[in-house]
C-alpha positions in Angstrom: 23.5 -37.5 12.9 23.8 -33.7 13.4 21.0 -32.3 15.5 19.4 -29.2 14.0 18.3 -26.2 16.0 17.4 -22.7 14.9 15.7 -19.4 15.4 12.4 -18.2 13.8 12.0 -14.5 13.1 11.3 -11.8 10.5 13.9 -10.4 9.9 16.3 -12.8 11.6 19.6 -12.6 9.8 21.0 -10.1 12.3 20.6 -12.5 15.2 23.6 -13.3 17.4 22.0 -16.5 18.6 23.6 -18.8 15.9 27.1 -17.8 16.8 26.4 -18.1 20.5 24.6 -21.5 20.4 27.0 -23.1 17.9 29.9 -22.1 20.2 28.1 -23.7 23.1 27.5 -26.9 21.2 31.2 -27.1 20.3 32.2 -26.3 23.9 30.1 -29.3 25.2 31.3 -31.6 22.4 27.8 -31.9 20.9 27.1 -32.5 17.2 24.6 -29.7 16.8 24.0 -27.0 14.3 22.0 -23.8 14.9 20.7 -21.8 11.9 18.4 -18.9 11.1 14.9 -19.6 9.8 13.5 -16.5 8.1 9.7 -16.9 8.5 7.2 -14.4 7.0 4.4 -13.7 9.5 1.9 -15.4 7.1 3.9 -18.6 7.3 4.2 -19.2 11.0 1.9 -22.2 11.1 3.8 -23.9 8.2 7.1 -23.1 9.9 6.1 -24.8 13.1 4.8 -27.8 11.3 8.1 -27.9 9.3 10.1 -28.0 12.6 8.3 -31.2 13.5 8.4 -32.7 10.0 12.2 -32.0 9.6 13.1 -33.3 13.0 14.4 -30.0 14.3 15.4 -30.6 17.9 14.7 -27.2 19.3 14.3 -23.6 18.3 14.2 -20.0 19.6 11.5 -17.6 18.5 12.0 -13.9 18.1 10.0 -10.9 17.0 7.4 -10.8 15.6 6.5 -14.5 16.2 6.6 -15.0 20.0 2.9 -14.7 20.4 1.8 -16.2 17.1 3.6 -19.5 17.5 1.6 -20.4 20.6 -1.6 -21.7 18.9 0.5 -24.1 16.7 2.4 -25.8 19.4 1.4 -29.0 21.1 1.9 -27.6 24.6 3.0 -24.4 26.4 4.4 -24.1 29.9 2.3 -22.2 32.5 4.9 -19.4 32.7 5.0 -18.9 28.9 1.2 -18.9 28.7 1.1 -16.3 31.5 3.5 -14.1 29.7 1.6 -14.7 26.5 4.8 -15.3 24.5 7.1 -18.2 23.6 10.8 -17.7 22.9 12.0 -21.3 23.1 10.6 -24.5 21.6 11.6 -27.9 22.9 11.0 -31.1 21.1 9.8 -33.8 23.5 9.4 -37.1 21.6 7.0 -35.9 18.8 5.6 -32.9 20.6 6.7 -29.3 20.4 6.5 -27.5 23.8 6.8 -23.8 24.2 8.8 -22.2 26.9 9.8 -18.6 27.9 13.3 -18.1 29.1 13.2 -14.3 28.8 11.7 -13.8 32.3 14.3 -16.0 34.2 17.0 -14.7 31.8 16.4 -11.2 32.9 16.4 -12.1 36.6 19.7 -14.0 36.1 21.3 -11.0 34.4 20.3 -8.7 37.3 21.6 -11.3 39.8 24.9 -11.4 37.9 25.2 -7.6 38.0 24.5 -7.5 41.7 21.1 -5.7 41.3 18.6 -6.5 44.1 15.1 -7.6 43.0 13.4 -8.8 46.2 11.4 -6.1 47.9 12.3 -3.5 45.3 10.1 -0.9 43.5 10.2 -1.4 39.8 9.2 0.8 36.9 8.9 -0.8 33.5 8.8 1.4 30.4 6.8 -0.3 27.7 3.9 -2.7 27.4 5.1 -5.1 24.7 6.5 -8.6 24.8 9.7 -7.7 26.6 7.7 -5.8 29.2 5.5 -8.8 29.8 8.5 -11.0 30.5 10.0 -8.4 32.8 6.9 -8.0 34.8 6.4 -11.7 35.3 10.0 -12.4 35.9 10.5 -9.7 38.5 7.2 -10.2 40.2 8.2 -13.9 40.6 11.5 -12.9 42.2 9.8 -10.8 44.9 9.6 -7.3 43.6 7.4 -5.3 46.0 5.7 -3.2 43.3 5.8 -2.8 39.6 4.5 0.2 37.6 3.9 -0.4 33.9 4.3 2.9 31.9 3.3 3.1 28.2 2.8 6.0 25.8 -1.0 5.2 25.9 -2.5 4.5 29.3 -4.9 1.9 27.9 -1.9 -0.2 26.8 -0.4 -0.3 30.3 -3.8 -0.9 31.8 -4.4 -3.8 29.6 -1.1 -5.4 30.4 -1.7 -4.8 34.1 -5.1 -6.5 33.9 -3.7 -9.5 31.9 -0.8 -10.2 34.3 -2.5 -9.4 37.7 -3.4 -13.0 38.4 0.1 -14.3 37.9 2.0 -11.7 39.9 1.0 -12.8 43.4 1.6 -10.2 46.1 3.4 -7.8 43.9 1.5 -4.5 43.6 0.9 -3.8 39.9 -0.2 -0.4 38.6 -0.5 1.3 35.2 0.7 4.7 34.0 1.1 6.8 30.9 4.5 8.3 30.0 3.7 12.0 30.4 6.6 13.9 31.9 4.8 15.0 35.1 3.5 11.5 35.9 6.8 9.8 35.1 8.7 12.2 37.3 6.6 11.2 40.3 7.1 7.5 39.5 10.9 7.9 39.0 11.3 9.4 42.5 9.8 6.1 43.9 11.8 3.7 41.7 14.6 1.3 42.8 14.9 -0.4 39.4 14.1 1.1 36.1 13.5 -1.4 33.2 13.6 0.1 29.7 11.8 -2.4 27.5 10.7 -0.4 24.5 12.4 -0.4 21.1 12.9 3.4 21.3 16.6 3.0 22.1 17.5 0.6 19.3 20.4 1.6 17.1 18.0 2.3 14.1 15.4 4.0 16.2 14.6 7.4 14.7 14.9 9.4 17.9 16.7 7.3 20.5 18.6 10.4 22.0 15.3 12.3 22.1 13.5 9.5 23.9 16.2 9.3 26.5 16.4 13.1 26.9 12.6 13.2 27.8 13.0 10.7 30.7 13.4 12.3 34.1 16.5 10.3 35.0 17.6 13.0 37.4 14.5 12.2 39.5 15.7 8.6 40.3 17.1 8.0 43.8 20.9 7.9 44.0 20.8 4.1 44.7 18.6 3.2 41.8 19.6 0.8 39.0 18.8 1.0 35.3 18.6 -1.8 32.8 17.9 -1.4 29.1 16.8 -4.6 27.4 18.0 -3.4 24.1 21.5 -4.8 23.3 22.3 -3.1 20.1 23.8 -0.6 20.8 25.1 -2.1 24.0 25.3 1.3 25.7 22.0 2.9 24.8 21.2 6.6 25.2 19.2 5.8 28.4 22.1 3.9 29.9 24.5 6.8 29.0 22.2 9.2 30.9 22.0 6.9 33.9 25.8 6.5 34.0 26.2 10.3 33.9 24.1 10.3 37.1 26.4 7.7 38.6 23.7 5.0 38.8 24.3 1.3 38.4 23.5 0.2 34.8 23.0 -3.1 33.2 22.9 -3.6 29.4 20.7 -6.0 27.5 23.4 -8.4 26.5 23.1 -10.2 29.8 19.5 -11.0 29.3 20.3 -12.3 25.7 23.1 -14.4 27.2 21.1 -16.0 30.0 17.9 -16.6 28.0 20.0 -18.4 25.5 21.8 -20.4 28.2 18.5 -21.5 29.6 17.3 -22.6 26.2 20.5 -24.6 25.7 19.9 -26.3 29.0 16.3 -27.2 28.1 17.5 -28.7 24.7 20.5 -30.6 25.9 20.0 -31.2 29.7 23.6 -30.0 30.1 24.9 -27.0 31.9 25.4 -24.1 29.5 29.0 -23.0 28.9 28.2 -19.4 30.1 31.6 -17.9 29.6 32.1 -19.3 26.1 28.7 -17.9 25.1 29.5 -14.6 26.8 32.8 -14.2 24.9 31.0 -14.9 21.6 28.4 -12.2 22.3 31.0 -9.7 23.4 33.1 -10.2 20.3 
């Protein structure tokens, strides 16, 4: 019998995950089918119950449901609970268990690009779900310090307070995104992580957002990653490339979080290169 997997989101039709995961199933000779589940925010509880009732073997979760699904699952891993978001659901017998592969997926993408994490000074732009995963993932990999910068200081302060207990020895601090304050932080940054939605293809002022960032203040050996993958080369990455800085696009995180989900579902190594080719095409 064909095993069914899918992704829950709203909207979700644009997702690249079905093509990536179905190619992975074929590459490993598995009888699996991965589909989109378009779930209105009011229907999250029914959707999770439906996964169990219909025998769905596993699922990914994307915006805006990563936080909302938690209360309807049978269990959640400590890391996912610390992040406060689930992006992967694994069926274990008759229980649905929530995981988060975004944090290790980000770390894997940086490893692959040759970007150092251990002992580095990190600046994260944003205080949403992607920022949460970035902070936990990079702190867990030995980042020396992480500054969380959001448009409103209370947002970054709240995230700092919520994650302080899971970040070990990593020094966490909060900041607003005023030009003067950001410039000071940029001068002391080894790795810049852009985790807001401001650089998305349909964002109203992506070039304006990038132009306001003091990219010129970054050290010459700094690296820049934008977690947005559409467009693949965002306005922020373009500015960083003009500086001659090392840049990493968001497709690597998408690839590796999906590969980790595949491995959780199937207990087989993910066919990384097959999945990469599908995403790049």
